[in-house]
DOVOSE-535204 format. One record per residue (C-alpha): residue number from 1; residue in one letter; x, y, z. Coordinates in steps of 0.02 Angstrom, whole numbers, always signed. Each point is the difference from the previous one (the first is absolute). Example, Ala and Ser with C-alpha at 12.3 -4.5 7.8 and 13.67 -1.06 7.14 Angstrom:
// DOVOSE-535204
resi, resn, c1, c2, c3
1, a, +615, -225, +390
2, s, +69, +172, -33
***
This chain:
// DOVOSE-535204
resi, resn, c1, c2, c3
1, m, -1101, -2755, +3573
2, r, -70, +150, -94
3, l, +174, +45, -59
4, i, +27, -177, -67
5, l, -168, +6, -91
6, f, +43, +170, -77
7, v, +168, -63, -61
8, c, -80, -155, -76
9, l, -129, +105, -92
10, w, +135, +120, -61
11, v, +101, -146, -68
12, l, -153, -74, -84
13, a, -39, +166, -85
14, h, +176, +21, -69
15, i, +13, -180, -56
16, a, -166, +20, -92
17, q, +64, +155, -90
18, a, +147, -98, -70
19, e, -103, -149, -58
20, p, -102, -15, -162
21, v, -173, +76, +14
22, a, -92, -98, -134
23, q, +8, -150, -115
24, v, -48, -21, -182
25, a, -137, -132, +11
26, e, -39, -19, -185
27, t, +61, +68, -167
28, k, -55, -15, -181
29, g, +109, +68, -139
30, a, +142, +123, +27
31, v, +8, +73, +176
32, s, +150, +91, +73
33, v, +48, +102, +152
34, v, +101, +160, +2
35, k, +98, +7, +163
36, a, +34, +160, +97
37, s, +177, -6, -70
38, g, -69, +9, -178
39, k, +41, -181, -40
40, r, -136, -95, -96
41, l, -31, -185, +36
42, i, -118, -127, -78
43, v, -119, -71, +131
44, s, -94, -164, +12
45, p, -112, -83, +129
46, e, +80, +2, +174
47, s, +114, +148, -43
48, l, +16, +115, +150
49, l, -32, +187, -1
50, d, +74, +140, +106
51, e, -49, +175, +51
52, g, +41, +117, -145
53, d, -34, -128, -136
54, v, -103, +41, -155
55, v, -87, -151, -79
56, v, -25, +14, -188
57, t, -118, -106, -107
58, e, +23, +5, -189
59, e, -134, -17, -135
60, n, -111, -154, +26
61, s, +87, -33, +167
62, t, -69, -7, +177
63, a, +62, -25, +177
64, m, -69, -41, +172
65, l, +89, +65, +156
66, a, -21, -52, +182
67, f, +60, +112, +143
68, t, +48, -50, +176
69, d, -156, +82, +77
70, g, -115, -101, -112
71, c, -24, +136, -131
72, k, -20, -73, -175
73, v, +22, +92, -165
74, a, -41, -54, -178
75, l, +83, +100, -140
76, r, -70, +13, -177
77, p, +110, +18, -155
78, n, +103, +158, -30
79, t, +3, +42, +185
80, r, +134, +78, +110
81, f, -31, -22, +185
82, g, +118, +69, +132
83, i, +27, -52, +182
84, q, +42, +173, +65
85, r, +4, -40, +186
86, y, -49, -158, +91
87, h, +13, -52, +181
88, y, -100, -135, +89
89, v, +33, -88, +165
90, e, -151, -87, +77
91, v, +38, +63, +176
92, l, +41, +179, -53
93, p, -156, +75, -81
94, a, +58, +177, +40
95, q, +141, -21, -128
96, d, -110, -64, -142
97, a, +35, +71, -172
98, g, -67, -58, -168
99, i, +35, +142, -122
100, f, -13, -52, -182
101, k, +4, +89, -167
102, l, -94, -41, -160
103, l, +110, +76, -135
104, a, -90, -74, -152
105, g, -132, -130, -42
106, g, -120, -79, +123
107, l, -20, -118, +147
108, r, -121, -86, +115
109, t, +45, -13, +183
110, l, -64, -78, +160
111, t, +72, +96, +147
112, g, +79, -90, +146
113, a, +29, +33, +185
114, i, +77, +172, -29
115, g, -163, +57, -80
116, k, -104, -65, +145
117, r, +98, +55, +153
118, k, -9, +163, +98
119, d, +88, +129, -110
120, r, -114, +43, -147
121, d, +143, +88, -90
122, a, +121, -147, +10
123, y, -60, -65, -169
124, q, +5, +114, -154
125, m, +1, -30, -187
126, h, +73, +150, -93
127, t, -8, +54, -181
128, a, +74, +159, -75
129, t, -147, +107, +58
130, a, -116, -103, +110
131, t, +10, -112, +155
132, i, -106, -149, +52
133, g, -21, -26, +187
134, i, -95, -151, +62
135, r, -102, -67, +143
136, g, +36, -187, -27
137, t, -62, -43, -173
138, e, +16, -75, -174
139, y, +4, +114, -150
140, t, +56, +18, -181
141, a, +100, +151, -59
142, r, +42, +48, -179
143, l, +111, +145, -53
144, c, -55, +56, -174
145, k, +120, +98, -109
146, g, -82, -12, -171
147, d, -4, -191, +8
148, c, -174, -33, +71
149, g, -105, +60, -147
150, v, -109, +117, +103
151, e, -65, +177, -10
152, a, -38, +109, +151
153, p, -96, -106, +129
154, t, -179, +33, +53
155, q, +6, +68, +176
156, k, -132, -6, +136
157, s, +86, +97, +139
158, a, +106, +154, +26
159, l, -26, +70, -176
160, v, -125, +142, +24
161, g, +64, +131, -122
162, r, +128, +47, -130
163, l, +97, +157, -39
164, a, -77, +68, -160
165, g, +118, +141, -44
166, l, +119, +111, +96
167, q, +117, +148, -8
168, g, +154, +28, +106
169, t, +43, -100, +156
170, v, -134, -116, +69
171, t, +29, -129, +138
172, a, -99, -128, +98
173, t, +36, -53, +179
174, s, -76, -166, +50
175, s, -87, -33, +165
176, a, +162, -83, +57
177, g, +95, +163, -29
178, t, +94, -49, -159
179, q, +8, +139, -130
180, r, +9, -33, -187
181, p, +5, +118, -150
182, l, -151, -15, -115
183, a, -4, -10, -189
184, d, -149, +5, -116
185, g, -104, -158, +22
186, a, +67, -39, +174
187, v, -108, -110, +112
188, l, -75, +79, +156
189, a, -59, -89, +157
190, i, -98, +29, +159
191, g, +103, +101, +123
192, d, +106, +86, -133
193, l, +43, +183, +33
194, i, +15, +88, -169
195, e, +104, +159, -1
196, t, +35, +125, -138
197, g, +147, +119, -7
198, d, +15, +181, -53
199, k, -80, +30, -171
200, a, -54, -182, -5
201, w, -168, -87, -15
202, a, -64, -179, +1
203, g, -151, -74, -89
204, i, -76, -150, +90
205, t, -133, -118, -69
206, f, -80, -115, +130
207, s, -73, -171, -31
208, d, -179, +68, +3
209, d, +47, +135, -129
210, t, +10, +141, +126
211, r, +130, +117, -77
212, l, +102, +123, +100
213, v, +135, +127, -36
214, l, +114, +41, +146
215, r, +73, +175, -21
216, a, +176, +62, +35
217, n, +72, -11, +177
218, s, -143, -113, +57
219, s, -19, -160, +102
220, l, -141, -126, -10
221, r, -20, -165, +94
222, i, -103, -143, -72
223, k, -99, -65, +149
224, e, -132, -113, -78
225, v, -51, -56, -174
226, r, -116, -149, -12
227, f, -83, -32, -166
228, k, -67, -159, -80
229, e, -121, +13, -145
230, a, -108, -142, +68
231, a, +8, +48, +185
232, p, -68, +177, +27
233, a, -34, -36, +184
234, e, +188, -6, +29
235, d, +36, +171, -78
236, g, +109, +125, +91
237, f, +107, +150, -49
238, f, +97, +118, +112
239, t, +154, +106, -34
240, e, +77, +129, +115
241, l, +75, +163, -63
242, l, +141, +48, +117
243, k, +72, +148, -94
244, g, -31, +103, -156
245, a, -140, -19, -126
246, l, -89, -124, -112
247, r, -131, -10, -137
248, t, -111, -153, -19
249, v, -140, -81, -97
250, t, -83, -142, +96
251, g, -26, -173, -75
252, r, -113, -151, +8
253, i, -10, -17, +190
254, a, -70, +177, +10
255, k, -134, -42, -128
256, r, -67, -152, +91
257, n, +51, +34, +182
258, p, +37, +187, +18
259, d, -8, -9, +190
260, k, +152, -115, -2
261, v, +115, +127, -84
262, n, +92, +128, +106
263, f, +149, +116, -23
264, g, +73, +47, +168
265, a, +116, +130, +75
266, v, +32, +58, +178
267, t, -110, +152, -26
268, a, -154, -90, -71
269, t, -62, -149, -99
270, i, -79, +14, -172
271, g, -143, -118, -37
272, i, -64, -8, -177
273, r, -157, -31, -100
274, g, +86, -47, -165
275, t, +102, +149, -44
276, g, +155, +95, -54
277, f, +88, +126, +111
278, d, +162, +90, +39
279, t, +62, +17, +178
280, w, +153, +81, +76
281, c, +70, +37, +172
282, m, +60, +173, +50
283, a, +51, +106, +149
284, s, -132, +42, +130
285, g, -98, +157, -41
286, a, +42, -9, -185
287, s, -128, -29, -137
288, g, +118, -42, -143
289, g, +181, +3, -52
290, a, +145, -112, +47
291, t, -32, -176, +64
292, t, +62, -69, +166
293, a, -24, -146, +120
294, c, -181, -54, +20
295, d, -19, +43, +184
296, q, -57, +179, -29
297, a, -124, +73, -125
298, m, -75, -103, -143
299, l, -90, +57, -156
300, t, -98, -111, -119
301, s, -73, +55, -167
302, v, -132, -110, -84
303, n, -10, -18, -189
304, e, -117, -151, -10
305, g, -129, -77, +116
306, r, -5, +43, +186
307, i, +112, -20, +153
308, a, -27, +5, +187
309, v, +143, +73, +103
310, t, -5, -60, +181
311, n, +99, +22, +161
312, p, -50, -2, +186
313, a, -63, +180, -15
314, g, -127, -37, -136
315, t, -39, -43, -182
316, t, -31, +102, -155
317, e, -47, -56, -176
318, a, +64, +78, -160
319, g, -56, -25, -180
320, v, +65, +45, -172
321, g, +81, +172, -1
322, e, +2, +13, +189
323, t, +151, -2, +117
324, a, +3, -72, +177
325, y, +122, +78, +122
326, v, +58, -56, +173
327, a, +110, +121, +98
328, g, +75, -138, +109
329, p, -33, -169, +82
330, h, -114, +78, +131
331, a, -92, +122, -115
332, a, -167, -41, -77
333, p, +2, -25, -190
334, g, -91, +130, -105
335, l, -18, +63, -178
336, l, +121, +129, -68
337, s, -55, +127, -129
338, p, +107, +1, -159
339, p, +123, +47, -60
340, v, +130, -117, +77
341, s, +186, -12, -35
342, l, +51, -170, -66
343, p, +177, -68, +27
344, a, +125, +58, -130
345, e, -17, -91, -167
346, d, +124, -146, -7
347, g, -46, -78, -167
348, a, -97, -141, +79
349, p, -140, -75, -107
350, a, -182, -6, +50
351, p, -38, -165, +89
352, g, -135, -43, -125
353, t, +131, -11, -137
354, l, +97, -139, +89
355, p, -23, -177, -71
356, l, -122, -120, +82
357, f, +74, -142, +103
358, d, -33, -143, -121
359, t, +75, +96, -147
360, l, +170, +21, +84
361, p, +138, -109, -75
362, a, +64, -149, +98
363, p, +139, +37, +125
364, a, +171, +9, -79
365, n, +66, -159, +81
366, r, -117, -105, -111
367, g, -11, -136, +129
368, e, +185, -17, +39
369, g, +40, -31, +183
370, l, -29, -125, +140
371, y, -157, -110, +6
372, v, -44, -107, +151
373, l, -135, -130, +31
374, v, -34, -65, +176
375, h, -48, -183, +19
376, e, -3, -7, +191
377, g, +27, +126, +139
378, r, +30, +184, -32
379, i, +136, +111, -73
380, a, +36, +185, +13
381, l, +56, +76, -167
382, t, +93, +165, +27
383, q, +61, +129, -125
384, n, +38, +185, +20
385, g, -44, -9, +184
386, e, -177, -64, -36
387, t, -59, -176, +44
388, v, -147, -106, -57
389, e, -48, -160, +92
390, v, -36, -150, -113
391, g, -99, -149, +64
392, p, -36, -176, -62
393, g, -54, -5, -183
394, e, +43, +184, -24
395, s, +132, +73, -114
396, a, +90, +167, -5
397, f, +117, +102, -109
398, a, +144, +120, +32
399, g, +49, +93, -159
400, g, +176, +22, -60
401, d, -26, +189, -7
402, n, +3, +22, +190
403, s, -188, +27, +7
404, l, -106, -64, +145
405, p, -40, -185, +27
406, v, -178, -54, -42
407, l, -116, -149, +17
408, l, -58, -75, -165
409, e, -178, -34, -53
410, v, +53, -152, -102
411, t, +156, -107, +24
412, p, +99, -6, -164
413, p, +5, -176, -78
414, f, +190, +4, -9
415, l, -3, +6, +190
416, s, -141, -122, +43
417, r, +32, -124, -142
418, d, +189, +1, -7
419, p, +42, -176, -64
420, y, +159, -3, +104
421, l, -72, +60, +166
422, r, -186, -38, +13
423, a, +23, -186, +37
424, v, +151, +12, +116
425, d, -8, -136, +133
426, f, +99, +62, +150
427, d, -57, -149, +107
428, n, +100, -121, -107
429, m, +159, +104, -14
430, r, +156, -102, +30
431, c, +124, +71, +126
432, t, +146, -91, +83
433, m, +60, +144, +109
434, p, +4, -45, +185
***
């Protein structure tokens, strides 16, 4: 009996693969389909679609598509929408696949059974750089390539700093482990590991105007940056120096909540009182010279304000002109009499000369990329190995420059008020497929 059931299911699966996967429910204007063979056909209501098809809407033209699992898609003008891979059999959820591609334009979609069953990765909407995964939902997506009339979007998540100058090779590795080369103006996010190469340096301006210069052969992880002008109770700032040296001038969080600003390393943590300082890691027993990984000795020289250097063995404070020294993670911090040997000069600027955050120019993509607005349910927007979750009423953006995805403070009008997509009525879509 089990063998007969297995054979029946196998036959059902292979029959389904050979059959059409969707139907064109409605069209307005000129709508065509490019088949996997490269042949282009004009479509009309009740035209059938296959795996591998790309549906194309021309100017002032729209289309509504209905898939066998109940998924419904509305396409706006100047859109190219591909059915990359599709498989749905009601009794075979383990073989579900709804992999689509938005090549140009925009759409609104209500996901069907594939988006609601067990495998969360069975449904995906791809663009050139980003992917939308869903949890059973309805959302609008728009791919902007100079045709949406927008500048860089206002972000409320992920964006915590920008690269404000560099020399040599500088990279960032996201919390998901994806490495990307950095250029001047690059966006930085929580979890990023910033690394500089030989004879390189990186200037970083954070959203609260803390400015930091990471020296050559150094590594710094951004652990926490929380800053809202109107919400000082939510402030938080913590970076971790893993290797090398840095120079910094603290920003607005330090002025109003100094106890919430910390610069960490394995050897010790530096708390500040509104200040500027240089710190570098070196071999145990040394008091200056070449830098190394930050699990040995650490030296910090203060040029403005005061710092408190703390580890399990104790705490010491240092003021202007003083240098705190820790011989290792288990040694008590103390003051070191000058002179001290700074790392070799690498041409890096003083952190105070870096531009403030709000004076930095808009990111180079100028708003080009993928925008999404969730109407119901949730989506996961992924780019460069990083993912942001977007809930009902929220919108997000993934730039065309391979930067990190971000939530938006305000949904752009071209997304929320799209005359072709905002009033889509999926409930009344006509579909004659069995």
